[in-house]
C-alpha positions in Angstrom: -0.3 0.1 0.1 2.9 2.4 1.2 4.5 1.7 -2.8 1.2 2.4 -4.3 0.8 5.3 -2.5 4.0 7.1 -2.2 5.9 5.6 -5.7 2.6 4.8 -7.9 0.9 8.0 -6.7 -2.3 5.7 -6.9 -5.4 6.9 -5.1 -7.1 5.5 -1.7 -9.9 4.1 -3.6 -7.6 2.3 -6.2 -5.3 1.0 -3.5 -8.4 -0.3 -1.6 -9.5 -2.0 -4.7 -5.9 -3.5 -5.5 -5.6 -4.9 -1.9 -9.5 -6.0 -1.5 -9.8 -3.8 1.6 -11.8 -0.2 2.7 -10.5 3.2 2.0 -10.5 3.4 5.8 -7.6 0.2 6.1 -5.3 2.0 3.3 -5.5 5.3 5.5 -4.8 3.2 8.6 -1.9 1.9 7.1 -0.4 5.0 5.7 -0.8 6.5 9.0 1.1 3.8 11.1 3.7 4.0 8.3 3.9 8.1 8.6 3.9 7.5 12.5 6.0 4.4 13.1 7.8 3.9 10.0 6.2 0.7 9.5 2.6 -0.9 9.1 2.2 -2.1 12.3 2.1 -0.5 15.8 5.0 -0.9 18.0 3.1 0.0 21.2 0.2 -2.3 21.0 0.1 -6.0 22.4 0.1 -9.2 19.7 -3.3 -10.2 19.5 -4.5 -13.9 20.1 -2.9 -16.6 22.1 0.7 -17.2 22.0 1.8 -20.4 19.9 2.3 -23.6 21.5 4.4 -25.2 19.0 8.1 -24.2 18.9 9.8 -24.2 15.2 11.5 -27.6 16.4 8.1 -29.1 17.0 7.2 -28.0 13.4 10.0 -29.0 11.7 9.2 -32.5 13.4 5.7 -32.5 12.0 6.8 -31.4 8.7 9.3 -34.4 8.5 6.6 -37.2 9.7 4.4 -35.8 7.0 7.0 -35.9 4.5 7.8 -39.5 5.1 4.1 -40.7 5.2 1.7 -38.2 3.8 -1.4 -40.0 4.5 -0.9 -40.2 8.3 -4.3 -39.1 9.9 -4.2 -36.2 12.4 -4.5 -38.1 15.4 -1.6 -40.4 14.3 0.1 -37.1 13.8 -0.8 -36.0 17.8 0.3 -39.4 18.9 3.5 -39.2 17.4 4.1 -35.5 18.9 3.2 -36.6 22.1 5.2 -39.4 22.2 8.4 -37.1 21.7 
């Protein structure tokens, strides 16, 4: 959005159409970029729950699925819990 606005000189309505969002969202993103130099607010708390899986868990699940792509979810859970 920032590049569309500053470098390509598109209007908020054009950007909203390209990004499939509202004009208000475009203006919010541009305001955050102006205030913080990025499109997220540094001073807000992250939303949602913290992730339960660590990167090692995700890599293990990925290797299990590579070795056995037809593995059912419950079998995958059992493998992960056993480790």
